[in-house]
N, CA and C atoms as a LAMMPS dump frame, in Angstrom:
ITEM: TIMESTEP
0
ITEM: NUMBER OF ATOMS
411
ITEM: BOX BOUNDS ff ff ff
-5.0000000000000000e+02 5.0000000000000000e+02
-5.0000000000000000e+02 5.0000000000000000e+02
-5.0000000000000000e+02 5.0000000000000000e+02
ITEM: ATOMS id mol type element x y z
1 1 1 N -390.683 119.338 -168.169
2 1 2 C -389.277 119.128 -167.853
3 1 3 C -389.063 119.109 -166.339
4 2 1 N -389.822 119.91 -165.615
5 2 2 C -389.706 119.932 -164.161
6 2 3 C -390.07 118.575 -163.582
7 3 1 N -391.021 117.874 -164.229
8 3 2 C -391.402 116.554 -163.751
9 3 3 C -390.235 115.58 -163.854
10 4 1 N -389.456 115.685 -164.941
11 4 2 C -388.297 114.804 -165.111
12 4 3 C -387.291 115.024 -163.987
13 5 1 N -387.058 116.268 -163.606
14 5 2 C -386.1 116.568 -162.56
15 5 3 C -386.541 115.969 -161.233
16 6 1 N -387.834 115.975 -160.95
17 6 2 C -388.344 115.416 -159.707
18 6 3 C -388.21 113.9 -159.671
19 7 1 N -388.172 113.255 -160.845
20 7 2 C -388.063 111.809 -160.91
21 7 3 C -386.65 111.315 -160.614
22 8 1 N -385.655 112.176 -160.684
23 8 2 C -384.274 111.785 -160.433
24 8 3 C -384.103 111.49 -158.952
25 9 1 N -383.555 110.339 -158.647
26 9 2 C -383.339 109.975 -157.247
27 9 3 C -381.987 110.535 -156.793
28 10 1 N -382.035 111.409 -155.806
29 10 2 C -380.837 112.058 -155.281
30 10 3 C -380.399 111.306 -154.025
31 11 1 N -379.152 110.815 -154.013
32 11 2 C -378.665 110.149 -152.799
33 11 3 C -378.741 111.095 -151.605
34 12 1 N -379.004 110.529 -150.446
35 12 2 C -379.201 111.323 -149.22
36 12 3 C -378.024 112.249 -148.941
37 13 1 N -376.797 111.781 -149.205
38 13 2 C -375.626 112.605 -148.899
39 13 3 C -375.548 113.871 -149.758
40 14 1 N -376.295 113.921 -150.886
41 14 2 C -376.262 115.087 -151.766
42 14 3 C -377.541 115.929 -151.692
43 15 1 N -378.503 115.546 -150.872
44 15 2 C -379.788 116.235 -150.837
45 15 3 C -379.662 117.724 -150.542
46 16 1 N -378.885 118.084 -149.507
47 16 2 C -378.735 119.503 -149.146
48 16 3 C -378.086 120.287 -150.282
49 17 1 N -377.057 119.711 -150.892
50 17 2 C -376.357 120.376 -151.98
51 17 3 C -377.293 120.607 -153.163
52 18 1 N -378.06 119.593 -153.52
53 18 2 C -378.992 119.719 -154.639
54 18 3 C -380.054 120.767 -154.323
55 19 1 N -380.537 120.796 -153.098
56 19 2 C -381.532 121.801 -152.705
57 19 3 C -380.964 123.21 -152.857
58 20 1 N -379.718 123.408 -152.435
59 20 2 C -379.084 124.727 -152.558
60 20 3 C -378.928 125.116 -154.031
61 21 1 N -378.531 124.161 -154.852
62 21 2 C -378.34 124.435 -156.278
63 21 3 C -379.672 124.78 -156.932
64 22 1 N -380.745 124.1 -156.526
65 22 2 C -382.068 124.377 -157.091
66 22 3 C -382.513 125.797 -156.806
67 23 1 N -382.063 126.373 -155.712
68 23 2 C -382.456 127.736 -155.324
69 23 3 C -381.69 128.802 -156.103
70 24 1 N -380.6 128.43 -156.759
71 24 2 C -379.732 129.396 -157.419
72 24 3 C -380.313 129.869 -158.75
73 25 1 N -379.963 131.115 -159.12
74 25 2 C -380.356 131.645 -160.424
75 25 3 C -379.423 131.065 -161.489
76 26 1 N -379.812 131.216 -162.728
77 26 2 C -379.004 130.718 -163.836
78 26 3 C -377.637 131.401 -163.842
79 27 1 N -377.599 132.694 -163.559
80 27 2 C -376.318 133.423 -163.538
81 27 3 C -375.415 132.908 -162.427
82 28 1 N -376.01 132.639 -161.254
83 28 2 C -375.22 132.102 -160.148
84 28 3 C -374.682 130.717 -160.491
85 29 1 N -375.503 129.908 -161.153
86 29 2 C -375.056 128.569 -161.555
87 29 3 C -373.909 128.649 -162.554
88 30 1 N -374.006 129.566 -163.509
89 30 2 C -372.935 129.732 -164.491
90 30 3 C -371.636 130.147 -163.801
91 31 1 N -371.744 131.053 -162.83
92 31 2 C -370.561 131.488 -162.077
93 31 3 C -369.972 130.326 -161.277
94 32 1 N -370.843 129.527 -160.659
95 32 2 C -370.392 128.36 -159.902
96 32 3 C -369.642 127.376 -160.791
97 33 1 N -370.163 127.142 -161.985
98 33 2 C -369.507 126.225 -162.922
99 33 3 C -368.11 126.733 -163.268
100 34 1 N -367.981 128.033 -163.534
101 34 2 C -366.669 128.602 -163.862
102 34 3 C -365.685 128.436 -162.705
103 35 1 N -366.163 128.666 -161.496
104 35 2 C -365.307 128.528 -160.313
105 35 3 C -364.85 127.08 -160.156
106 36 1 N -365.773 126.143 -160.32
107 36 2 C -365.425 124.722 -160.188
108 36 3 C -364.449 124.29 -161.286
109 37 1 N -364.631 124.811 -162.493
110 37 2 C -363.703 124.49 -163.582
111 37 3 C -362.288 124.95 -163.236
112 38 1 N -362.152 126.173 -162.733
113 38 2 C -360.836 126.692 -162.372
114 38 3 C -360.256 125.942 -161.18
115 39 1 N -361.072 125.719 -160.164
116 39 2 C -360.613 125.073 -158.933
117 39 3 C -360.078 123.678 -159.202
118 40 1 N -360.796 122.912 -160.032
119 40 2 C -360.425 121.518 -160.249
120 40 3 C -359.761 121.26 -161.598
121 41 1 N -359.541 122.308 -162.397
122 41 2 C -358.863 122.151 -163.675
123 41 3 C -359.628 121.278 -164.658
124 42 1 N -360.937 121.413 -164.677
125 42 2 C -361.768 120.617 -165.573
126 42 3 C -362.589 121.544 -166.463
127 43 1 N -363.273 120.955 -167.425
128 43 2 C -364.13 121.717 -168.305
129 43 3 C -365.507 121.084 -168.342
130 44 1 N -366.528 121.916 -168.377
131 44 2 C -367.888 121.387 -168.456
132 44 3 C -368.307 121.158 -169.9
133 45 1 N -367.447 121.516 -170.864
134 45 2 C -367.76 121.302 -172.273
135 45 3 C -367.744 119.812 -172.578
136 46 1 N -368.681 119.341 -173.389
137 46 2 C -368.712 117.916 -173.737
138 46 3 C -367.448 117.512 -174.498
139 47 1 N -366.921 116.35 -174.194
140 47 2 C -365.696 115.871 -174.842
141 47 3 C -365.914 115.647 -176.329
142 48 1 N -367.107 115.311 -176.732
143 48 2 C -367.397 115.038 -178.143
144 48 3 C -367.189 116.273 -179.009
145 49 1 N -367.31 117.462 -178.448
146 49 2 C -367.138 118.693 -179.208
147 49 3 C -365.703 118.836 -179.715
148 50 1 N -364.755 118.257 -179.022
149 50 2 C -363.353 118.4 -179.395
150 50 3 C -362.96 117.457 -180.521
151 51 1 N -363.813 116.48 -180.835
152 51 2 C -363.481 115.481 -181.847
153 51 3 C -363.697 116.012 -183.253
154 52 1 N -362.672 115.939 -184.112
155 52 2 C -362.829 116.406 -185.481
156 52 3 C -363.668 115.456 -186.335
157 53 1 N -363.675 114.154 -186.017
158 53 2 C -364.434 113.195 -186.816
159 53 3 C -365.014 112.121 -185.918
160 54 1 N -365.641 111.092 -186.517
161 54 2 C -366.331 110.045 -185.765
162 54 3 C -365.431 109.279 -184.821
163 55 1 N -366.058 108.493 -183.945
164 55 2 C -365.327 107.706 -182.963
165 55 3 C -366.031 107.777 -181.634
166 56 1 N -365.598 106.968 -180.68
167 56 2 C -366.23 106.935 -179.363
168 56 3 C -365.728 108.031 -178.459
169 57 1 N -366.333 108.136 -177.291
170 57 2 C -365.936 109.152 -176.32
171 57 3 C -364.515 108.909 -175.832
172 58 1 N -364.096 107.657 -175.753
173 58 2 C -362.727 107.333 -175.344
174 58 3 C -361.716 107.899 -176.311
175 59 1 N -362.015 107.837 -177.589
176 59 2 C -361.12 108.392 -178.607
177 59 3 C -361.02 109.902 -178.453
178 60 1 N -362.116 110.555 -178.103
179 60 2 C -362.104 112.005 -177.93
180 60 3 C -361.189 112.392 -176.776
181 61 1 N -361.248 111.65 -175.689
182 61 2 C -360.419 111.964 -174.537
183 61 3 C -358.948 111.826 -174.882
184 62 1 N -358.58 110.812 -175.651
185 62 2 C -357.19 110.61 -176.04
186 62 3 C -356.728 111.753 -176.944
187 63 1 N -357.553 112.118 -177.931
188 63 2 C -357.183 113.194 -178.843
189 63 3 C -357.063 114.521 -178.104
190 64 1 N -357.974 114.779 -177.2
191 64 2 C -357.989 116.044 -176.482
192 64 3 C -356.743 116.204 -175.626
193 65 1 N -356.229 115.117 -175.072
194 65 2 C -355.089 115.177 -174.164
195 65 3 C -353.751 115.055 -174.891
196 66 1 N -353.752 114.836 -176.186
197 66 2 C -352.516 114.6 -176.929
198 66 3 C -351.605 115.823 -176.959
199 67 1 N -352.2 117.009 -177.083
200 67 2 C -351.368 118.207 -177.115
201 67 3 C -352.061 119.347 -176.383
202 68 1 N -351.244 120.241 -175.877
203 68 2 C -351.75 121.349 -175.07
204 68 3 C -351.191 122.667 -175.58
205 69 1 N -351.931 123.73 -175.307
206 69 2 C -351.43 125.073 -175.518
207 69 3 C -351.041 125.612 -174.146
208 70 1 N -349.854 126.181 -174.055
209 70 2 C -349.356 126.742 -172.802
210 70 3 C -349.671 128.239 -172.83
211 71 1 N -350.504 128.686 -171.859
212 71 2 C -350.978 130.067 -171.859
213 71 3 C -350.531 130.77 -170.577
214 72 1 N -349.829 131.887 -170.745
215 72 2 C -349.393 132.717 -169.624
216 72 3 C -350.565 133.605 -169.22
217 73 1 N -351.095 133.397 -167.996
218 73 2 C -352.282 134.146 -167.567
219 73 3 C -351.962 135.242 -166.546
220 74 1 N -350.998 134.984 -165.642
221 74 2 C -350.616 135.975 -164.634
222 74 3 C -349.094 136.061 -164.605
223 75 1 N -348.574 137.283 -164.694
224 75 2 C -347.122 137.481 -164.728
225 75 3 C -346.508 137.373 -163.335
226 76 1 N -347.134 137.955 -162.338
227 76 2 C -346.588 137.926 -160.982
228 76 3 C -345.638 139.081 -160.734
229 77 1 N -344.898 139 -159.622
230 77 2 C -344.022 140.092 -159.196
231 77 3 C -342.649 140.079 -159.862
232 78 1 N -342.227 138.942 -160.382
233 78 2 C -340.875 138.806 -160.948
234 78 3 C -340.92 138.884 -162.474
235 79 1 N -341.309 140.034 -162.98
236 79 2 C -341.509 140.228 -164.419
237 79 3 C -340.241 139.922 -165.224
238 80 1 N -339.103 140.36 -164.732
239 80 2 C -337.845 140.128 -165.461
240 80 3 C -337.548 138.634 -165.555
241 81 1 N -337.771 137.899 -164.455
242 81 2 C -337.548 136.455 -164.48
243 81 3 C -338.517 135.761 -165.438
244 82 1 N -339.742 136.266 -165.514
245 82 2 C -340.723 135.695 -166.437
246 82 3 C -340.272 135.934 -167.871
247 83 1 N -339.759 137.127 -168.155
248 83 2 C -339.248 137.436 -169.502
249 83 3 C -338.091 136.503 -169.85
250 84 1 N -337.166 136.302 -168.912
251 84 2 C -336.027 135.398 -169.151
252 84 3 C -336.511 133.974 -169.416
253 85 1 N -337.47 133.511 -168.623
254 85 2 C -338.004 132.162 -168.803
255 85 3 C -338.675 132.044 -170.166
256 86 1 N -339.442 133.035 -170.536
257 86 2 C -340.119 133.043 -171.833
258 86 3 C -339.105 132.986 -172.973
259 87 1 N -338.021 133.755 -172.86
260 87 2 C -336.975 133.752 -173.893
261 87 3 C -336.336 132.373 -174.014
262 88 1 N -336.057 131.735 -172.856
263 88 2 C -335.439 130.41 -172.869
264 88 3 C -336.339 129.382 -173.556
265 89 1 N -337.629 129.463 -173.289
266 89 2 C -338.566 128.463 -173.801
267 89 3 C -338.892 128.692 -175.275
268 90 1 N -339.093 129.95 -175.659
269 90 2 C -339.571 130.239 -177.015
270 90 3 C -338.471 130.647 -177.994
271 91 1 N -337.305 130.982 -177.487
272 91 2 C -336.21 131.479 -178.316
273 91 3 C -336.555 132.816 -178.984
274 92 1 N -337.516 133.539 -178.407
275 92 2 C -337.852 134.873 -178.915
276 92 3 C -336.777 135.859 -178.473
277 93 1 N -336.721 136.993 -179.149
278 93 2 C -335.789 138.038 -178.771
279 93 3 C -336.265 138.744 -177.515
280 94 1 N -335.417 139.591 -176.964
281 94 2 C -335.742 140.31 -175.731
282 94 3 C -336.988 141.176 -175.898
283 95 1 N -337.054 141.943 -176.985
284 95 2 C -338.185 142.839 -177.204
285 95 3 C -339.487 142.058 -177.345
286 96 1 N -339.472 140.981 -178.144
287 96 2 C -340.683 140.176 -178.353
288 96 3 C -341.142 139.532 -177.041
289 97 1 N -340.179 139.038 -176.267
290 97 2 C -340.512 138.422 -174.99
291 97 3 C -341.101 139.446 -174.028
292 98 1 N -340.479 140.629 -173.961
293 98 2 C -340.982 141.689 -173.074
294 98 3 C -342.377 142.11 -173.501
295 99 1 N -342.601 142.266 -174.816
296 99 2 C -343.919 142.662 -175.311
297 99 3 C -344.984 141.629 -174.947
298 100 1 N -344.641 140.338 -175.055
299 100 2 C -345.602 139.284 -174.737
300 100 3 C -345.931 139.288 -173.243
301 101 1 N -344.923 139.451 -172.402
302 101 2 C -345.145 139.486 -170.954
303 101 3 C -345.965 140.723 -170.577
304 102 1 N -345.658 141.868 -171.195
305 102 2 C -346.448 143.076 -170.935
306 102 3 C -347.909 142.87 -171.331
307 103 1 N -348.128 142.224 -172.461
308 103 2 C -349.494 141.966 -172.923
309 103 3 C -350.223 140.984 -172.001
310 104 1 N -349.471 140.054 -171.407
311 104 2 C -350.07 139.048 -170.517
312 104 3 C -350.613 139.655 -169.226
313 105 1 N -350.188 140.868 -168.914
314 105 2 C -350.692 141.542 -167.717
315 105 3 C -352.195 141.779 -167.858
316 106 1 N -352.658 142.054 -169.074
317 106 2 C -354.08 142.336 -169.286
318 106 3 C -354.817 141.205 -170.004
319 107 1 N -354.13 140.463 -170.863
320 107 2 C -354.767 139.412 -171.653
321 107 3 C -353.877 138.175 -171.658
322 108 1 N -354.425 136.992 -171.368
323 108 2 C -353.605 135.771 -171.414
324 108 3 C -352.917 135.611 -172.78
325 109 1 N -351.668 135.172 -172.739
326 109 2 C -350.873 135.023 -173.962
327 109 3 C -350.437 133.573 -174.147
328 110 1 N -350.587 133.063 -175.36
329 110 2 C -350.17 131.697 -175.658
330 110 3 C -348.661 131.682 -175.855
331 111 1 N -347.981 130.906 -175.012
332 111 2 C -346.527 130.808 -175.055
333 111 3 C -346.108 129.786 -176.108
334 112 1 N -346.744 128.609 -176.078
335 112 2 C -346.455 127.543 -177.043
336 112 3 C -347.739 126.806 -177.351
337 113 1 N -347.863 126.348 -178.594
338 113 2 C -349.058 125.624 -179.012
339 113 3 C -348.716 124.181 -179.358
340 114 1 N -349.725 123.315 -179.165
341 114 2 C -349.628 121.898 -179.55
342 114 3 C -348.383 121.2 -179
343 115 1 N -348.198 121.307 -177.693
344 115 2 C -347.058 120.665 -177.033
345 115 3 C -347.555 119.406 -176.325
346 116 1 N -346.692 118.402 -176.268
347 116 2 C -347.035 117.177 -175.551
348 116 3 C -347.188 117.484 -174.072
349 117 1 N -347.955 116.648 -173.386
350 117 2 C -348.284 116.891 -171.981
351 117 3 C -347.029 117.043 -171.129
352 118 1 N -346.037 116.174 -171.32
353 118 2 C -344.818 116.22 -170.502
354 118 3 C -344.094 117.552 -170.676
355 119 1 N -343.957 117.989 -171.924
356 119 2 C -343.272 119.256 -172.2
357 119 3 C -344.073 120.423 -171.631
358 120 1 N -345.393 120.372 -171.77
359 120 2 C -346.247 121.432 -171.24
360 120 3 C -346.109 121.538 -169.722
361 121 1 N -346.053 120.397 -169.04
362 121 2 C -345.898 120.395 -167.582
363 121 3 C -344.536 120.972 -167.181
364 122 1 N -343.489 120.639 -167.936
365 122 2 C -342.158 121.188 -167.645
366 122 3 C -342.139 122.709 -167.817
367 123 1 N -342.757 123.187 -168.89
368 123 2 C -342.828 124.625 -169.131
369 123 3 C -343.585 125.298 -167.983
370 124 1 N -344.685 124.688 -167.589
371 124 2 C -345.495 125.244 -166.498
372 124 3 C -344.665 125.348 -165.219
373 125 1 N -343.887 124.296 -164.905
374 125 2 C -343.048 124.3 -163.695
375 125 3 C -342.056 125.457 -163.729
376 126 1 N -341.453 125.708 -164.891
377 126 2 C -340.468 126.789 -165.006
378 126 3 C -341.102 128.151 -164.73
379 127 1 N -342.303 128.354 -165.268
380 127 2 C -342.982 129.634 -165.041
381 127 3 C -343.453 129.773 -163.599
382 128 1 N -343.978 128.703 -163.027
383 128 2 C -344.433 128.74 -161.63
384 128 3 C -343.265 129.057 -160.711
385 129 1 N -342.081 128.531 -161.039
386 129 2 C -340.893 128.776 -160.21
387 129 3 C -340.528 130.26 -160.134
388 130 1 N -340.91 131.043 -161.168
389 130 2 C -340.604 132.471 -161.147
390 130 3 C -341.847 133.306 -160.816
391 131 1 N -342.895 132.648 -160.326
392 131 2 C -344.057 133.369 -159.823
393 131 3 C -345.172 133.646 -160.82
394 132 1 N -345.083 133.091 -162.015
395 132 2 C -346.132 133.308 -163.024
396 132 3 C -347.183 132.188 -162.913
397 133 1 N -348.325 132.445 -163.547
398 133 2 C -349.384 131.442 -163.578
399 133 3 C -349.599 131.021 -165.018
400 134 1 N -349.648 129.702 -165.218
401 134 2 C -349.801 129.128 -166.557
402 134 3 C -351.04 128.247 -166.564
403 135 1 N -351.77 128.283 -167.674
404 135 2 C -352.872 127.361 -167.886
405 135 3 C -352.509 126.485 -169.075
406 136 1 N -352.861 125.211 -168.96
407 136 2 C -352.669 124.284 -170.062
408 136 3 C -354.037 124.046 -170.687
409 137 1 N -354.162 124.415 -171.934
410 137 2 C -355.463 124.276 -172.607
411 137 3 C -355.347 123.322 -173.776
């Protein structure tokens, strides 16, 4: 397998980067992948894994992007505003909203599931405006 890696032609502009990556341990590489996924909002998981049935890779990308789960990951300093925003979006009661926000302090909480991209982006904007962090999955 090492012979196959040596056969890959690396463009000159990437030589230093590839050399640095080759020196890294598997754990360091895994950490790097996680950082890059968060930084650029991408996933290293193959798109084909998300497909429930047959079809091309293009079909998988369309299906994967059709709906999103809105996940509250960081509450921020304005907890009361986050609770109010959560109540407006989910129509939950005060206690349920407060409990969800309290739980989000330690564990990410799904606010809404299977929402269209436009609606998910609007929800994200509302939470960001009050200092919370949202991930669209």
